[in-house]
N, CA and C atoms of all chains as a GROMACS GRO file, in nm:
protein
  633
    1UNK      N    1  14.689   1.505  15.436
    1UNK     CA    2  14.717   1.599  15.434
    1UNK      C    3  14.586   1.660  15.483
    2UNK      N    4  14.562   1.739  15.569
    2UNK     CA    5  14.430   1.795  15.626
    2UNK      C    6  14.382   1.930  15.516
    3UNK      N    7  14.220   1.836  15.453
    3UNK     CA    8  14.201   1.880  15.315
    3UNK      C    9  14.046   1.957  15.360
    4UNK      N   10  13.984   1.952  15.466
    4UNK     CA   11  13.877   1.945  15.518
    4UNK      C   12  13.886   2.176  15.494
    5UNK      N   13  13.766   2.146  15.472
    5UNK     CA   14  13.714   2.356  15.499
    5UNK      C   15  13.626   2.395  15.481
    6UNK      N   16  13.582   2.498  15.562
    6UNK     CA   17  13.469   2.578  15.669
    6UNK      C   18  13.401   2.672  15.535
    7UNK      N   19  13.266   2.692  15.531
    7UNK     CA   20  13.221   2.805  15.443
    7UNK      C   21  13.302   2.985  15.500
    8UNK      N   22  13.312   3.098  15.393
    8UNK     CA   23  13.306   3.161  15.449
    8UNK      C   24  13.223   3.202  15.599
    9UNK      N   25  13.066   3.220  15.509
    9UNK     CA   26  12.917   3.270  15.538
    9UNK      C   27  12.871   3.211  15.724
   10UNK      N   28  13.030   3.110  15.734
   10UNK     CA   29  12.968   3.099  15.911
   10UNK      C   30  13.028   3.213  16.006
   11UNK      N   31  13.139   3.245  15.910
   11UNK     CA   32  13.154   3.408  16.065
   11UNK      C   33  13.252   3.305  16.134
   12UNK      N   34  13.295   3.282  16.113
   12UNK     CA   35  13.462   3.181  16.203
   12UNK      C   36  13.565   3.293  16.168
   13UNK      N   37  13.613   3.294  16.280
   13UNK     CA   38  13.762   3.330  16.283
   13UNK      C   39  13.811   3.316  16.189
   14UNK      N   40  13.825   3.222  16.146
   14UNK     CA   41  13.912   3.192  15.979
   14UNK      C   42  13.787   3.099  15.936
   15UNK      N   43  13.806   3.064  15.854
   15UNK     CA   44  13.679   3.034  15.674
   15UNK      C   45  13.810   2.879  15.667
   16UNK      N   46  13.887   2.849  15.711
   16UNK     CA   47  13.912   2.665  15.700
   16UNK      C   48  13.914   2.603  15.758
   17UNK      N   49  13.886   2.470  15.739
   17UNK     CA   50  13.941   2.414  15.868
   17UNK      C   51  13.753   2.318  15.845
   18UNK      N   52  13.651   2.323  15.805
   18UNK     CA   53  13.551   2.252  15.763
   18UNK      C   54  13.498   2.151  15.664
   19UNK      N   55  13.412   2.125  15.635
   19UNK     CA   56  13.319   2.099  15.544
   19UNK      C   57  13.200   2.158  15.468
   20UNK      N   58  13.155   2.174  15.364
   20UNK     CA   59  13.024   2.216  15.330
   20UNK      C   60  12.952   2.123  15.227
   21UNK      N   61  12.815   2.189  15.262
   21UNK     CA   62  12.756   2.087  15.166
   21UNK      C   63  12.662   2.257  15.035
   22UNK      N   64  12.745   2.236  14.888
   22UNK     CA   65  12.669   2.336  14.823
   22UNK      C   66  12.502   2.298  14.754
   23UNK      N   67  12.438   2.416  14.771
   23UNK     CA   68  12.325   2.393  14.733
   23UNK      C   69  12.333   2.478  14.630
   24UNK      N   70  12.262   2.428  14.509
   24UNK     CA   71  12.232   2.458  14.365
   24UNK      C   72  12.095   2.484  14.320
   25UNK      N   73  11.986   2.600  14.343
   25UNK     CA   74  11.856   2.555  14.318
   25UNK      C   75  11.876   2.614  14.092
   26UNK      N   76  11.799   2.558  14.047
   26UNK     CA   77  11.772   2.560  13.919
   26UNK      C   78  11.694   2.741  13.909
   27UNK      N   79  11.618   2.858  14.000
   27UNK     CA   80  11.566   2.884  14.001
   27UNK      C   81  11.578   2.957  13.867
   28UNK      N   82  11.470   2.872  13.794
   28UNK     CA   83  11.413   2.939  13.672
   28UNK      C   84  11.241   3.010  13.687
   29UNK      N   85  11.237   3.018  13.554
   29UNK     CA   86  11.098   3.180  13.484
   29UNK      C   87  10.966   3.081  13.531
   30UNK      N   88  10.960   3.022  13.657
   30UNK     CA   89  10.832   2.968  13.648
   30UNK      C   90  10.751   2.933  13.830
   31UNK      N   91  10.667   2.840  13.813
   31UNK     CA   92  10.645   2.827  13.958
   31UNK      C   93  10.714   2.769  14.066
   32UNK      N   94  10.762   2.671  13.963
   32UNK     CA   95  10.864   2.546  14.027
   32UNK      C   96  10.983   2.601  14.042
   33UNK      N   97  11.081   2.674  13.917
   33UNK     CA   98  11.163   2.741  13.965
   33UNK      C   99  11.178   2.783  14.071
   34UNK      N  100  11.122   2.888  14.078
   34UNK     CA  101  11.134   3.053  14.203
   34UNK      C  102  11.088   2.914  14.329
   35UNK      N  103  11.004   2.829  14.315
   35UNK     CA  104  11.035   2.753  14.450
   35UNK      C  105  11.152   2.634  14.500
   36UNK      N  106  11.233   2.631  14.388
   36UNK     CA  107  11.340   2.564  14.407
   36UNK      C  108  11.383   2.651  14.468
   37UNK      N  109  11.424   2.806  14.441
   37UNK     CA  110  11.527   2.932  14.470
   37UNK      C  111  11.478   2.935  14.631
   38UNK      N  112  11.339   2.930  14.661
   38UNK     CA  113  11.296   2.956  14.788
   38UNK      C  114  11.394   2.848  14.862
   39UNK      N  115  11.337   2.700  14.805
   39UNK     CA  116  11.424   2.608  14.883
   39UNK      C  117  11.497   2.611  14.936
   40UNK      N  118  11.598   2.635  14.845
   40UNK     CA  119  11.735   2.666  14.898
   40UNK      C  120  11.741   2.789  14.976
   41UNK      N  121  11.714   2.879  14.981
   41UNK     CA  122  11.752   3.042  15.105
   41UNK      C  123  11.669   2.941  15.210
   42UNK      N  124  11.584   2.891  15.214
   42UNK     CA  125  11.503   2.812  15.322
   42UNK      C  126  11.647   2.709  15.384
   43UNK      N  127  11.697   2.620  15.299
   43UNK     CA  128  11.810   2.577  15.390
   43UNK      C  129  11.952   2.581  15.390
   44UNK      N  130  11.982   2.721  15.316
   44UNK     CA  131  12.101   2.760  15.420
   44UNK      C  132  12.106   2.800  15.506
   45UNK      N  133  11.925   2.893  15.520
   45UNK     CA  134  11.896   2.940  15.650
   45UNK      C  135  11.905   2.849  15.778
   46UNK      N  136  11.855   2.692  15.712
   46UNK     CA  137  11.868   2.596  15.825
   46UNK      C  138  11.942   2.559  15.884
   47UNK      N  139  12.105   2.621  15.824
   47UNK     CA  140  12.249   2.484  15.781
   47UNK      C  141  12.283   2.362  15.758
   48UNK      N  142  12.130   2.390  15.612
   48UNK     CA  143  12.180   2.224  15.593
   48UNK      C  144  12.272   2.202  15.501
   49UNK      N  145  12.328   2.348  15.467
   49UNK     CA  146  12.399   2.353  15.332
   49UNK      C  147  12.438   2.477  15.286
   50UNK      N  148  12.556   2.524  15.214
   50UNK     CA  149  12.534   2.684  15.181
   50UNK      C  150  12.508   2.721  14.953
   51UNK      N  151  12.406   2.763  14.988
   51UNK     CA  152  12.367   2.799  14.881
   51UNK      C  153  12.431   2.841  14.778
   52UNK      N  154  12.434   2.848  14.704
   52UNK     CA  155  12.574   2.859  14.552
   52UNK      C  156  12.476   2.894  14.452
   53UNK      N  157  12.572   2.990  14.380
   53UNK     CA  158  12.551   3.060  14.237
   53UNK      C  159  12.544   2.969  14.079
   54UNK      N  160  12.408   2.879  14.135
   54UNK     CA  161  12.381   2.819  13.973
   54UNK      C  162  12.445   2.886  13.855
   55UNK      N  163  12.337   3.004  13.811
   55UNK     CA  164  12.417   3.086  13.711
   55UNK      C  165  12.603   3.032  13.676
   56UNK      N  166  12.638   3.096  13.731
   56UNK     CA  167  12.788   3.140  13.777
   56UNK      C  168  12.861   3.052  13.749
   57UNK      N  169  12.767   2.904  13.820
   57UNK     CA  170  12.834   2.737  13.728
   57UNK      C  171  12.885   2.815  13.550
   58UNK      N  172  12.706   2.798  13.542
   58UNK     CA  173  12.704   2.824  13.377
   58UNK      C  174  12.801   2.924  13.348
   59UNK      N  175  12.788   3.030  13.370
   59UNK     CA  176  12.904   3.163  13.325
   59UNK      C  177  13.042   3.146  13.335
   60UNK      N  178  13.086   2.976  13.405
   60UNK     CA  179  13.241   2.985  13.384
   60UNK      C  180  13.286   3.055  13.492
   61UNK      N  181  13.205   3.117  13.611
   61UNK     CA  182  13.289   3.217  13.698
   61UNK      C  183  13.419   3.118  13.749
   62UNK      N  184  13.506   3.150  13.753
   62UNK     CA  185  13.622   3.038  13.837
   62UNK      C  186  13.613   3.003  13.974
   63UNK      N  187  13.599   3.147  14.101
   63UNK     CA  188  13.528   3.172  14.206
   63UNK      C  189  13.440   3.053  14.267
   64UNK      N  190  13.336   3.072  14.143
   64UNK     CA  191  13.197   2.982  14.227
   64UNK      C  192  13.203   2.788  14.184
   65UNK      N  193  13.306   2.853  14.047
   65UNK     CA  194  13.362   2.670  14.008
   65UNK      C  195  13.445   2.605  14.089
   66UNK      N  196  13.545   2.663  14.168
   66UNK     CA  197  13.654   2.626  14.239
   66UNK      C  198  13.567   2.580  14.344
   67UNK      N  199  13.433   2.717  14.438
   67UNK     CA  200  13.405   2.670  14.559
   67UNK      C  201  13.304   2.513  14.522
   68UNK      N  202  13.264   2.485  14.423
   68UNK     CA  203  13.159   2.410  14.406
   68UNK      C  204  13.230   2.260  14.441
   69UNK      N  205  13.410   2.230  14.383
   69UNK     CA  206  13.469   2.134  14.355
   69UNK      C  207  13.522   2.127  14.452
   70UNK      N  208  13.510   2.225  14.565
   70UNK     CA  209  13.553   2.264  14.704
   70UNK      C  210  13.470   2.142  14.745
   71UNK      N  211  13.353   2.165  14.777
   71UNK     CA  212  13.223   2.091  14.864
   71UNK      C  213  13.273   1.981  14.826
   72UNK      N  214  13.176   1.922  14.989
   72UNK     CA  215  13.201   1.782  15.066
   72UNK      C  216  13.093   1.709  14.956
   73UNK      N  217  12.988   1.794  14.887
   73UNK     CA  218  12.857   1.753  14.821
   73UNK      C  219  12.816   1.837  14.828
   74UNK      N  220  12.733   1.814  14.654
   74UNK     CA  221  12.643   1.872  14.606
   74UNK      C  222  12.441   1.826  14.568
   75UNK      N  223  12.445   1.945  14.634
   75UNK     CA  224  12.253   1.919  14.668
   75UNK      C  225  12.210   1.988  14.528
   76UNK      N  226  12.146   1.940  14.440
   76UNK     CA  227  12.075   2.052  14.301
   76UNK      C  228  11.948   2.040  14.279
   77UNK      N  229  11.883   2.169  14.272
   77UNK     CA  230  11.695   2.129  14.296
   77UNK      C  231  11.653   2.185  14.190
   78UNK      N  232  11.603   2.098  14.083
   78UNK     CA  233  11.544   2.149  14.013
   78UNK      C  234  11.369   2.162  13.948
   79UNK      N  235  11.337   2.247  13.921
   79UNK     CA  236  11.195   2.273  13.934
   79UNK      C  237  11.136   2.202  13.846
   80UNK      N  238  11.168   2.153  13.744
   80UNK     CA  239  11.052   2.094  13.601
   80UNK      C  240  11.198   1.982  13.548
   81UNK      N  241  11.145   1.911  13.441
   81UNK     CA  242  11.192   1.781  13.428
   81UNK      C  243  11.332   1.847  13.291
   82UNK      N  244  11.312   1.974  13.251
   82UNK     CA  245  11.386   2.013  13.190
   82UNK      C  246  11.558   2.046  13.248
   83UNK      N  247  11.596   2.003  13.369
   83UNK     CA  248  11.656   1.980  13.482
   83UNK      C  249  11.754   2.060  13.415
   84UNK      N  250  11.768   2.202  13.425
   84UNK     CA  251  11.927   2.259  13.393
   84UNK      C  252  11.946   2.270  13.438
   85UNK      N  253  11.971   2.290  13.572
   85UNK     CA  254  12.066   2.291  13.733
   85UNK      C  255  12.166   2.192  13.627
   86UNK      N  256  12.072   2.029  13.734
   86UNK     CA  257  12.113   1.959  13.637
   86UNK      C  258  12.292   1.934  13.570
   87UNK      N  259  12.242   1.930  13.425
   87UNK     CA  260  12.273   1.958  13.327
   87UNK      C  261  12.391   2.109  13.366
   88UNK      N  262  12.322   2.193  13.373
   88UNK     CA  263  12.484   2.339  13.428
   88UNK      C  264  12.577   2.242  13.477
   89UNK      N  265  12.589   2.168  13.607
   89UNK     CA  266  12.706   2.109  13.739
   89UNK      C  267  12.728   1.964  13.579
   90UNK      N  268  12.628   1.917  13.553
   90UNK     CA  269  12.742   1.814  13.409
   90UNK      C  270  12.796   1.854  13.354
   91UNK      N  271  12.772   2.021  13.307
   91UNK     CA  272  12.858   2.047  13.248
   91UNK      C  273  12.967   2.100  13.287
   92UNK      N  274  12.962   2.095  13.383
   92UNK     CA  275  13.122   2.195  13.432
   92UNK      C  276  13.175   2.056  13.487
   93UNK      N  277  13.112   1.941  13.484
   93UNK     CA  278  13.243   1.839  13.544
   93UNK      C  279  13.153   1.822  13.716
   94UNK      N  280  13.107   1.931  13.756
   94UNK     CA  281  13.081   1.893  13.951
   94UNK      C  282  13.012   1.810  13.949
   95UNK      N  283  13.067   1.659  14.051
   95UNK     CA  284  12.944   1.562  14.024
   95UNK      C  285  12.861   1.643  14.191
   96UNK      N  286  12.724   1.533  14.117
   96UNK     CA  287  12.612   1.608  14.158
   96UNK      C  288  12.546   1.437  14.301
   97UNK      N  289  12.594   1.504  14.419
   97UNK     CA  290  12.523   1.440  14.516
   97UNK      C  291  12.414   1.431  14.581
   98UNK      N  292  12.305   1.432  14.549
   98UNK     CA  293  12.189   1.403  14.528
   98UNK      C  294  12.062   1.537  14.452
   99UNK      N  295  12.013   1.528  14.360
   99UNK     CA  296  11.925   1.573  14.251
   99UNK      C  297  11.798   1.582  14.304
  100UNK      N  298  11.743   1.613  14.299
  100UNK     CA  299  11.561   1.650  14.344
  100UNK      C  300  11.466   1.746  14.257
  101UNK      N  301  11.382   1.727  14.210
  101UNK     CA  302  11.313   1.719  14.040
  101UNK      C  303  11.187   1.729  14.157
  102UNK      N  304  11.112   1.869  14.207
  102UNK     CA  305  11.010   1.904  14.227
  102UNK      C  306  10.905   1.880  14.178
  103UNK      N  307  10.930   1.890  13.999
  103UNK     CA  308  10.753   1.811  13.994
  103UNK      C  309  10.734   1.695  13.969
  104UNK      N  310  10.844   1.582  14.061
  104UNK     CA  311  10.778   1.458  14.131
  104UNK      C  312  10.740   1.408  14.197
  105UNK      N  313  10.666   1.624  14.263
  105UNK     CA  314  10.581   1.604  14.418
  105UNK      C  315  10.501   1.653  14.412
  106UNK      N  316  10.422   1.578  14.262
  106UNK     CA  317  10.329   1.641  14.311
  106UNK      C  318  10.322   1.780  14.245
  107UNK      N  319  10.309   1.912  14.211
  107UNK     CA  320  10.315   2.014  14.138
  107UNK      C  321  10.341   1.980  13.990
  108UNK      N  322  10.244   2.089  13.981
  108UNK     CA  323  10.254   2.133  13.776
  108UNK      C  324  10.327   2.280  13.797
  109UNK      N  325  10.411   2.225  13.673
  109UNK     CA  326  10.492   2.362  13.645
  109UNK      C  327  10.380   2.471  13.563
  110UNK      N  328  10.410   2.620  13.614
  110UNK     CA  329  10.308   2.737  13.567
  110UNK      C  330  10.445   2.866  13.561
  111UNK      N  331  10.317   2.961  13.494
  111UNK     CA  332  10.422   3.031  13.456
  111UNK      C  333  10.443   3.151  13.567
  112UNK      N  334  10.342   3.165  13.685
  112UNK     CA  335  10.302   3.192  13.796
  112UNK      C  336  10.491   3.220  13.872
  113UNK      N  337  10.488   3.334  13.942
  113UNK     CA  338  10.591   3.347  14.024
  113UNK      C  339  10.601   3.349  14.169
  114UNK      N  340  10.450   3.468  14.200
  114UNK     CA  341  10.434   3.480  14.328
  114UNK      C  342  10.445   3.355  14.382
  115UNK      N  343  10.505   3.345  14.527
  115UNK     CA  344  10.515   3.169  14.570
  115UNK      C  345  10.381   3.212  14.749
  116UNK      N  346  10.368   3.132  14.672
  116UNK     CA  347  10.279   3.129  14.836
  116UNK      C  348  10.352   3.044  14.959
  117UNK      N  349  10.406   3.094  15.038
  117UNK     CA  350  10.478   3.087  15.156
  117UNK      C  351  10.422   2.929  15.229
  118UNK      N  352  10.324   2.927  15.282
  118UNK     CA  353  10.243   2.777  15.292
  118UNK      C  354  10.308   2.705  15.185
  119UNK      N  355  10.309   2.696  15.072
  119UNK     CA  356  10.327   2.593  14.965
  119UNK      C  357  10.491   2.549  14.982
  120UNK      N  358  10.596   2.742  14.994
  120UNK     CA  359  10.756   2.695  15.021
  120UNK      C  360  10.756   2.596  15.121
  121UNK      N  361  10.705   2.616  15.259
  121UNK     CA  362  10.746   2.517  15.369
  121UNK      C  363  10.701   2.389  15.341
  122UNK      N  364  10.578   2.378  15.263
  122UNK     CA  365  10.550   2.235  15.198
  122UNK      C  366  10.640   2.172  15.158
  123UNK      N  367  10.640   2.217  15.112
  123UNK     CA  368  10.745   2.101  14.952
  123UNK      C  369  10.898   2.143  15.026
  124UNK      N  370  10.966   2.238  15.101
  124UNK     CA  371  11.054   2.221  15.196
  124UNK      C  372  11.054   2.141  15.289
  125UNK      N  373  10.957   2.065  15.364
  125UNK     CA  374  10.954   1.965  15.411
  125UNK      C  375  10.993   1.829  15.370
  126UNK      N  376  10.911   1.798  15.238
  126UNK     CA  377  10.920   1.750  15.140
  126UNK      C  378  11.055   1.701  15.087
  127UNK      N  379  11.140   1.809  15.071
  127UNK     CA  380  11.277   1.771  15.007
  127UNK      C  381  11.364   1.695  15.158
  128UNK      N  382  11.306   1.764  15.270
  128UNK     CA  383  11.375   1.740  15.407
  128UNK      C  384  11.400   1.636  15.424
  129UNK      N  385  11.299   1.596  15.330
  129UNK     CA  386  11.267   1.438  15.425
  129UNK      C  387  11.356   1.367  15.272
  130UNK      N  388  11.367   1.428  15.196
  130UNK     CA  389  11.498   1.339  15.029
  130UNK      C  390  11.569   1.322  15.090
  131UNK      N  391  11.645   1.429  15.193
  131UNK     CA  392  11.821   1.449  15.215
  131UNK      C  393  11.839   1.390  15.336
  132UNK      N  394  15.424   4.548  13.048
  132UNK     CA  395  15.391   4.466  13.082
  132UNK      C  396  15.379   4.450  13.227
  133UNK      N  397  15.257   4.484  13.286
  133UNK     CA  398  15.239   4.498  13.450
  133UNK      C  399  15.247   4.399  13.497
  134UNK      N  400  15.283   4.409  13.604
  134UNK     CA  401  15.326   4.250  13.709
  134UNK      C  402  15.209   4.157  13.756
  135UNK      N  403  15.231   4.068  13.740
  135UNK     CA  404  15.141   3.961  13.752
  135UNK      C  405  15.103   4.025  13.884
  136UNK      N  406  14.912   4.008  13.944
  136UNK     CA  407  14.902   3.975  14.064
  136UNK      C  408  14.849   3.858  14.085
  137UNK      N  409  14.855   3.813  14.272
  137UNK     CA  410  14.851   3.699  14.300
  137UNK      C  411  14.798   3.785  14.446
  138UNK      N  412  14.683   3.724  14.468
  138UNK     CA  413  14.575   3.747  14.622
  138UNK      C  414  14.573   3.577  14.677
  139UNK      N  415  14.614   3.595  14.799
  139UNK     CA  416  14.545   3.540  14.871
  139UNK      C  417  14.400   3.507  14.965
  140UNK      N  418  14.329   3.467  14.948
  140UNK     CA  419  14.222   3.474  15.026
  140UNK      C  420  14.177   3.422  15.159
  141UNK      N  421  14.124   3.461  15.256
  141UNK     CA  422  14.139   3.389  15.390
  141UNK      C  423  14.157   3.501  15.520
  142UNK      N  424  14.042   3.448  15.565
  142UNK     CA  425  14.055   3.549  15.701
  142UNK      C  426  14.157   3.551  15.736
  143UNK      N  427  14.252   3.456  15.757
  143UNK     CA  428  14.338   3.474  15.850
  143UNK      C  429  14.428   3.329  15.918
  144UNK      N  430  14.466   3.261  15.928
  144UNK     CA  431  14.492   3.105  15.997
  144UNK      C  432  14.574   3.080  15.958
  145UNK      N  433  14.659   2.934  16.030
  145UNK     CA  434  14.771   2.859  15.938
  145UNK      C  435  14.783   2.845  15.829
  146UNK      N  436  14.667   2.774  15.778
  146UNK     CA  437  14.652   2.693  15.663
  146UNK      C  438  14.650   2.862  15.537
  147UNK      N  439  14.594   2.992  15.598
  147UNK     CA  440  14.631   3.083  15.497
  147UNK      C  441  14.734   3.071  15.479
  148UNK      N  442  14.793   3.152  15.609
  148UNK     CA  443  14.915   3.138  15.608
  148UNK      C  444  15.048   3.034  15.499
  149UNK      N  445  14.990   2.951  15.548
  149UNK     CA  446  15.099   2.859  15.468
  149UNK      C  447  15.104   2.872  15.300
  150UNK      N  448  14.968   2.954  15.253
  150UNK     CA  449  14.923   2.963  15.196
  150UNK      C  450  14.995   3.103  15.094
  151UNK      N  451  15.029   3.180  15.181
  151UNK     CA  452  15.101   3.314  15.196
  151UNK      C  453  15.272   3.270  15.143
  152UNK      N  454  15.263   3.165  15.222
  152UNK     CA  455  15.411   3.101  15.231
  152UNK      C  456  15.448   3.006  15.088
  153UNK      N  457  15.388   2.937  15.080
  153UNK     CA  458  15.419   2.836  14.953
  153UNK      C  459  15.388   2.940  14.828
  154UNK      N  460  15.308   3.036  14.802
  154UNK     CA  461  15.304   3.122  14.716
  154UNK      C  462  15.396   3.187  14.697
  155UNK      N  463  15.477   3.246  14.783
  155UNK     CA  464  15.592   3.310  14.817
  155UNK      C  465  15.750   3.229  14.751
  156UNK      N  466  15.697   3.086  14.754
  156UNK     CA  467  15.862   3.097  14.749
  156UNK      C  468  15.780   3.006  14.578
  157UNK      N  469  15.692   2.983  14.542
  157UNK     CA  470  15.672   2.983  14.407
  157UNK      C  471  15.719   3.056  14.334
  158UNK      N  472  15.664   3.228  14.335
  158UNK     CA  473  15.756   3.306  14.252
  158UNK      C  474  15.881   3.320  14.293
  159UNK      N  475  15.920   3.300  14.410
  159UNK     CA  476  16.106   3.289  14.387
  159UNK      C  477  16.162   3.229  14.319
  160UNK      N  478  16.118   3.107  14.315
  160UNK     CA  479  16.151   2.977  14.198
  160UNK      C  480  16.134   2.972  14.066
  161UNK      N  481  16.061   3.072  14.051
  161UNK     CA  482  15.979   3.124  13.867
  161UNK      C  483  16.035   3.205  13.839
  162UNK      N  484  16.068   3.274  13.941
  162UNK     CA  485  16.170   3.426  13.901
  162UNK      C  486  16.086   3.484  13.801
  163UNK      N  487  15.946   3.520  13.876
  163UNK     CA  488  15.839   3.586  13.771
  163UNK      C  489  15.832   3.716  13.879
  164UNK      N  490  15.841   3.843  13.793
  164UNK     CA  491  15.776   3.944  13.911
  164UNK      C  492  15.637   3.940  13.932
  165UNK      N  493  15.567   3.926  14.036
  165UNK     CA  494  15.457   3.915  14.074
  165UNK      C  495  15.412   4.005  14.204
  166UNK      N  496  15.267   4.062  14.231
  166UNK     CA  497  15.334   4.182  14.358
  166UNK      C  498  15.180   4.018  14.425
  167UNK      N  499  15.232   4.031  14.544
  167UNK     CA  500  15.119   3.922  14.626
  167UNK      C  501  15.070   3.974  14.733
  168UNK      N  502  14.966   3.949  14.805
  168UNK     CA  503  14.776   4.050  14.804
  168UNK      C  504  14.754   3.956  14.889
  169UNK      N  505  14.742   4.032  15.014
  169UNK     CA  506  14.606   3.867  15.137
  169UNK      C  507  14.523   3.989  15.155
  170UNK      N  508  14.419   3.885  15.066
  170UNK     CA  509  14.284   3.978  15.100
  170UNK      C  510  14.185   3.931  15.278
  171UNK      N  511  14.204   3.939  15.328
  171UNK     CA  512  14.126   3.936  15.447
  171UNK      C  513  13.990   3.922  15.471
  172UNK      N  514  13.945   4.050  15.385
  172UNK     CA  515  13.799   4.104  15.431
  172UNK      C  516  13.700   3.991  15.345
  173UNK      N  517  13.664   3.985  15.412
  173UNK     CA  518  13.503   3.878  15.423
  173UNK      C  519  13.384   3.956  15.273
  174UNK      N  520  13.412   4.039  15.270
  174UNK     CA  521  13.348   4.120  15.143
  174UNK      C  522  13.373   4.104  15.023
  175UNK      N  523  13.492   4.122  15.027
  175UNK     CA  524  13.625   4.106  14.881
  175UNK      C  525  13.660   3.971  14.861
  176UNK      N  526  13.600   3.846  14.937
  176UNK     CA  527  13.654   3.748  14.902
  176UNK      C  528  13.495   3.666  14.854
  177UNK      N  529  13.416   3.751  14.924
  177UNK     CA  530  13.260   3.677  14.810
  177UNK      C  531  13.264   3.695  14.692
  178UNK      N  532  13.339   3.813  14.708
  178UNK     CA  533  13.343   3.911  14.556
  178UNK      C  534  13.357   3.823  14.480
  179UNK      N  535  13.460   3.786  14.468
  179UNK     CA  536  13.513   3.678  14.385
  179UNK      C  537  13.426   3.566  14.389
  180UNK      N  538  13.305   3.538  14.448
  180UNK     CA  539  13.222   3.408  14.422
  180UNK      C  540  13.278   3.289  14.530
  181UNK      N  541  13.389   3.334  14.605
  181UNK     CA  542  13.506   3.238  14.692
  181UNK      C  543  13.405   3.214  14.786
  182UNK      N  544  13.376   3.054  14.814
  182UNK     CA  545  13.265   3.072  14.975
  182UNK      C  546  13.382   3.005  15.066
  183UNK      N  547  13.442   2.958  15.073
  183UNK     CA  548  13.607   2.868  15.094
  183UNK      C  549  13.722   2.937  15.113
  184UNK      N  550  13.796   2.902  15.158
  184UNK     CA  551  13.897   2.916  15.186
  184UNK      C  552  14.025   2.837  15.226
  185UNK      N  553  14.125   2.868  15.242
  185UNK     CA  554  14.216   2.941  15.214
  185UNK      C  555  14.174   2.939  15.000
  186UNK      N  556  14.192   3.030  14.924
  186UNK     CA  557  14.212   3.043  14.774
  186UNK      C  558  14.312   3.142  14.744
  187UNK      N  559  14.328   3.127  14.655
  187UNK     CA  560  14.461   3.218  14.522
  187UNK      C  561  14.404   3.246  14.354
  188UNK      N  562  14.444   3.392  14.375
  188UNK     CA  563  14.348   3.487  14.278
  188UNK      C  564  14.469   3.502  14.229
  189UNK      N  565  14.519   3.467  14.072
  189UNK     CA  566  14.644   3.464  14.009
  189UNK      C  567  14.603   3.606  13.902
  190UNK      N  568  14.599   3.678  13.919
  190UNK     CA  569  14.514   3.760  13.755
  190UNK      C  570  14.378   3.830  13.781
  191UNK      N  571  14.316   3.758  13.853
  191UNK     CA  572  14.150   3.780  13.844
  191UNK      C  573  14.117   3.635  13.834
  192UNK      N  574  14.168   3.540  13.837
  192UNK     CA  575  14.124   3.421  13.739
  192UNK      C  576  14.156   3.362  13.887
  193UNK      N  577  14.044   3.315  13.962
  193UNK     CA  578  14.016   3.199  14.112
  193UNK      C  579  14.146   3.056  14.034
  194UNK      N  580  14.231   3.000  14.116
  194UNK     CA  581  14.307   2.860  14.083
  194UNK      C  582  14.283   2.778  14.142
  195UNK      N  583  14.235   2.827  14.278
  195UNK     CA  584  14.150   2.679  14.404
  195UNK      C  585  14.124   2.758  14.473
  196UNK      N  586  14.056   2.701  14.542
  196UNK     CA  587  13.966   2.712  14.650
  196UNK      C  588  13.970   2.589  14.781
  197UNK      N  589  14.005   2.594  14.941
  197UNK     CA  590  13.914   2.505  15.006
  197UNK      C  591  14.070   2.446  15.038
  198UNK      N  592  14.174   2.455  15.008
  198UNK     CA  593  14.362   2.375  15.029
  198UNK      C  594  14.406   2.429  15.067
  199UNK      N  595  14.530   2.485  15.080
  199UNK     CA  596  14.664   2.513  15.067
  199UNK      C  597  14.719   2.420  14.960
  200UNK      N  598  14.759   2.518  14.837
  200UNK     CA  599  14.776   2.452  14.728
  200UNK      C  600  14.954   2.396  14.726
  201UNK      N  601  15.008   2.316  14.625
  201UNK     CA  602  15.112   2.250  14.617
  201UNK      C  603  15.275   2.370  14.591
  202UNK      N  604  15.327   2.387  14.585
  202UNK     CA  605  15.424   2.450  14.567
  202UNK      C  606  15.418   2.490  14.409
  203UNK      N  607  15.415   2.366  14.329
  203UNK     CA  608  15.467   2.287  14.189
  203UNK      C  609  15.330   2.381  14.130
  204UNK      N  610  15.226   2.387  14.205
  204UNK     CA  611  15.090   2.411  14.140
  204UNK      C  612  15.103   2.534  14.100
  205UNK      N  613  15.177   2.599  14.192
  205UNK     CA  614  15.135   2.753  14.199
  205UNK      C  615  15.239   2.810  14.040
  206UNK      N  616  15.393   2.741  14.043
  206UNK     CA  617  15.456   2.697  13.962
  206UNK      C  618  15.389   2.714  13.854
  207UNK      N  619  15.298   2.646  13.836
  207UNK     CA  620  15.215   2.580  13.680
  207UNK      C  621  15.120   2.704  13.663
  208UNK      N  622  15.067   2.745  13.734
  208UNK     CA  623  14.959   2.903  13.743
  208UNK      C  624  15.071   3.007  13.681
  209UNK      N  625  15.132   3.023  13.738
  209UNK     CA  626  15.195   3.134  13.727
  209UNK      C  627  15.295   3.192  13.595
  210UNK      N  628  15.343   3.025  13.557
  210UNK     CA  629  15.471   3.035  13.456
  210UNK      C  630  15.402   2.991  13.286
  211UNK      N  631  15.261   2.959  13.347
  211UNK     CA  632  15.143   2.953  13.167
  211UNK      C  633  15.168   3.029  13.078
   0.00000   0.00000   0.00000
């Protein structure tokens, strides 16, 4: 049986037919949390995968849970070692294909929420090298 | 008591149509009163948090995403 799927966002005539990669950032309230979100947005725009709502997994929203379960693979991006996004996926029983921890990449966590675009590009490149 | 509402999410292809047929078959076999609605608008589909189709929603609860369900699966959902 053909169970391949395609994301709705690809605006194909129909959304059934290929496979997708789900990208789940922690989007936490820190520089690295916000950086995780910005990187997920950029990866989505570049077609690496589809950014999805991590908080919807934590909130056990059925549409998000079932969409995550239907992904071919899952990328989780956590800003800091608290690893909230990873724990959220594990709690929901969703297998993680690739887990990325930004503070493993020579950046220190702080409470600054405004991002420097050049820093986003720098860490986007580092994340892409890991995928 | 209100009738059950079953929504088939998909923009329209063989898999979406097959899903609808299987849901109709399941409803007939189970003998339940259910309104079956096809949802084809992308915005309405994404509103459920569904990013991949086909998908089936029973009374607001998303039961399956990304594949055509078996008739037996649908019967299980609608007879719980």
